[in-house]
Structure formats: structure tokens, C-alpha cells
C-alpha positions in Angstrom: 135.4 131.7 105.2 132.8 129.8 103.0 133.8 127.7 100.1 132.6 129.4 96.9 134.2 127.0 94.5 130.7 125.6 93.4 129.5 129.1 92.8 131.9 130.0 90.1 129.7 129.2 87.1 130.8 130.0 83.6 128.3 130.9 80.9 128.8 127.5 79.4 128.2 125.7 82.7 125.1 127.7 83.5 123.8 127.2 79.9 124.3 123.4 80.2 122.5 123.4 83.5 119.6 125.4 82.2 119.4 123.2 79.0 119.3 120.1 81.2 116.7 121.6 83.5 114.4 123.1 80.9 114.8 120.8 78.0 115.4 123.8 75.8 118.4 124.1 73.5 119.9 127.3 74.9 117.9 130.0 76.8 117.4 133.1 74.7 115.2 135.1 77.0 113.9 135.0 80.6 110.9 137.0 81.9 109.4 136.9 85.4 105.6 136.7 85.5 104.2 139.9 87.0 101.6 138.4 89.3 102.5 134.7 90.1 105.7 133.0 91.2 106.6 131.9 87.7 109.3 132.5 85.2 109.0 132.3 81.4 112.0 130.9 79.5 112.4 131.0 75.8 114.9 128.9 74.0 115.9 126.7 71.1 113.3 124.3 69.8 110.8 127.1 69.2 109.3 126.8 72.7 108.5 129.0 75.6 108.0 127.4 79.0 106.3 128.9 82.1 108.0 127.4 85.2 106.4 127.5 88.6 109.2 128.5 90.9 107.5 127.0 94.0 107.3 123.4 92.5 110.1 123.7 90.0 107.8 122.2 87.3 106.6 123.4 83.9 103.2 124.9 84.3 102.6 125.5 80.6 104.4 125.2 77.3 104.0 127.5 74.2 105.0 125.5 71.2 106.0 127.1 67.9 107.0 130.3 69.7 110.2 131.5 68.1 112.0 134.0 70.2 115.1 136.0 69.5 116.9 138.3 71.9 114.7 139.9 74.5 111.5 139.6 72.4 109.4 138.2 75.3 107.0 140.0 77.6 103.9 139.5 79.6 101.2 142.2 79.7 100.6 143.9 83.1 97.5 141.8 83.8 99.5 138.6 83.4 97.1 137.2 80.8 98.9 137.7 77.5 102.4 136.8 76.3 104.1 138.5 73.3 106.9 136.8 71.4 109.1 138.2 68.7 111.4 136.6 66.2 113.5 137.2 63.1 111.1 135.3 60.8 109.9 137.0 57.6 106.3 136.2 58.4 104.4 136.9 61.6 107.4 138.2 63.5 105.2 139.0 66.5 102.8 136.6 68.2 100.3 136.9 71.1 99.6 134.0 73.3 97.1 133.2 76.1 98.9 132.5 79.3 95.8 130.7 80.7 95.5 128.2 77.9 98.9 128.2 76.2 97.3 128.7 72.8 98.3 131.3 70.2 95.8 134.2 70.1 97.1 135.9 66.9 100.0 136.5 64.6 101.0 140.1 63.9 103.0 140.2 60.8 102.6 141.3 57.3 101.9 145.0 58.1 104.8 145.2 60.6 107.2 143.3 58.4 106.5 145.7 55.4 107.4 148.6 57.7 110.5 146.8 59.0 111.8 146.0 55.6 114.2 148.9 55.2 116.3 149.3 52.1 115.4 145.8 50.8 116.7 143.9 53.8 114.5 143.0 56.8 115.1 144.4 60.2 114.9 141.5 62.8 112.8 141.7 66.0 115.1 141.4 69.0 112.9 143.1 71.6 109.2 143.3 72.3 107.4 144.8 75.3 103.9 145.8 76.3 103.4 149.4 77.3 103.1 150.0 81.0 
């Protein structure tokens, strides 16, 4: 029978390993790229990183991308990233996966709609339509 003692990871152990590997302070969301062997990880430090699963290296970093919950998605073409957060300005942002630069902020209009009964509703999920 195989020894599975090294495979019994707790959430804390896995989180520590991911923090050390990614340089992020906690991983909030993970999304596989739809057309290349990469994975997007969003975490503390307001950063999203695109990891190449073949090389194990960061292919691109998206700085100042605040993500909460599952508010991370890639459009079906694999060209655009959406991030969402609980900020009271620009809660949604679009990013170019090719360049790593921010394309636009989507905010004031959505935030006004989300402000229900005087208290803001926070963005914890974002997804492109399929």
C-alpha cells in the first residue's frame, strides 16, 4: 500500500505552499486559461499572476488588480481578463492578457446600481457570458 502521509495537506499547509510558490499573500481565486496551459492566480498584494504550467514560471503579472471571491474570469477567446473587488470605485476592471495592462475600469454606473439601501453590495463573482 502506498504511503500517503505527504498527501494529507491541510488548508493552512496548502495556503503556505501556494504563498511561497506564487509570492502572493493568500490565493483568493484560481482560473484556468481557456486556450493555453496556464493558470491565473489572484491573491493578496493586489496582483493577479498568469502561470505557465509547463515551465512553472510567471508568464505575466497584473498589478493593482484587486480580486475578492471568485471575481476572476477570462473571456472565451483568451484575450481579456475581468477582475472584481469590493472597492467603492471601479469594482470591475478589464485587462489585456497579451500585454498585462488594464484596458478599462467599469465602476461608477455599476456601483450606483449595487448600492442598495445605503450600503454597497460587494462584487464576489464575475464571469463573461459563454
